N, C-alpha and C positions, 0 to 999 in steps of 0.2 A: 526574743530580741529586745524586749523592754530594757534589759540591763545595758544595752548598747546605746541607749538614747543620749542625745545631746540636746540640752534645753537652751533656747535663745531667750534671754531676758530683754524685752523690748519696751519702749515707751509708747503706750497706747494713746497718749496725748499728742504724739508727733505724727502728723499726716504722712511724712516720708517713711517713717518707721513702719507704720501700719500697712502702707502700700507694699513695701518690700516684704514684710512678713506674709501678707496674703499671697504674694507671688510665689514665695518659697513654699508655702503650705500646699499650693497646687502641685508642686513637683515632689512633695514628700510622700511618694507612693509606697515606699518601704516602711514608713513610720519610724524612721530613725531620728526624727526631730520632734521635740516638744516645744511649746511656746508658752511664755508666762509674761503677762502684762504687768510691768512694775508700777503702773499708775492705777491699777485696779484697787477698789476698796478692799482692805484686809491684807494687801500684799505686805509681807514682812521681810525687809532686806537682811535682817539679822539671821534669817534662815540660811543665807549664803555668806555670812560673816562679813558683811559690808554695810554701807549706808545708802540711803536713797540718793543722796547727792552724788556719790561715786557712780551709781548705776545710771543716773541721768546723763552723765558726761559722755558715755559711749555705750554701744551695744556690748553686751556680755553674753558669754556662752558657758554653760556648765556641763562638764562630762559626768557620766553616771558615777564616777569615783569621787566626785566633788571638786576636781580641778576646775579652775575658772580661767577663761581667756577673755580678752576684751578687744574692742575696736575691730580693726580689719581682720584680725586672726579669728574672731568669732564668725565673721562672714565667710572666710576661707573654709573653715570647718563645716559650716552649714552647707555651703555649695558642694563640698566633697561628699557630704552625706546624701545629697539629692542627685548625685551623679553628674554634677556640673562643675566639679573642681577645676577642670581645665580652663574654665572661664576666668577664674581669679588666680590661677597658678602663677602667672607672670608677676602678680603683685607681691608674691612671697619670695621672689628671687633676691639674693643678697644685694645686687646692684640697684634694684628697683624698690625694694621693701621700704627703705627710709622715705622715699618720695611719696609712695602711696599711703604710708602711715601718716605722714604730715598732712597730705590732702584730706584724709579721713578726719583728722583732728580739726582741721579748718572747717570742713563741712559740718561736723557734729556740733561745733561751737555755734554755728550760724544757721542751723537747720530750720529753726522756726521762722526767722525773717525770710530765708530763701523759699520756704514753703509758700509764703504769702505771694512772693514774686511769681512763682510758677503755678498759681491757682490751687495750692494745696493748703489753704488756710483753714482755720477751724470755725465752725458755726457756733460752738460753745466757747466759754472762756477758758477751757482747759489748756490751750496753747499758751496763753498769757501766763498761766500758773507755771507751766513747764519752762517757759523762757525765764521767768523770774528765778526758778530753781537753778537753771543752768548758768545764767549770767555770763560773765566773761572769764570764768576760771580756766586755768591752763589744764588741758586734757593730756594726760601722760599715757 
């Protein structure tokens, strides 16, 4: 079943991202998901044909055949893999998709300051580094 894996590329310096990945891991009973921390030492974004800056902007998912999806689509696929696809299915409906994709971009852009507001701040300086990397770039 390993060839069927979908890998979530997540920012381990982002408290929200880590919390979500931990939750998804608990539901990954069939082992259809793998997880890779893009902030880990030695991580090489070139392996996926992209840059660190692009990966910081949004969650990415990689199919076993190398196809990459990003933002909300990565979450939709991860939830499908753990058997909870119905939870996010409405976010992919043609009438609702643009709204949810825009909300995700807004959240992703401001996830570090939002984390501090909701008690998800960092004890180390890693979040400040991640905030500086993500800045106010437009996320597509």
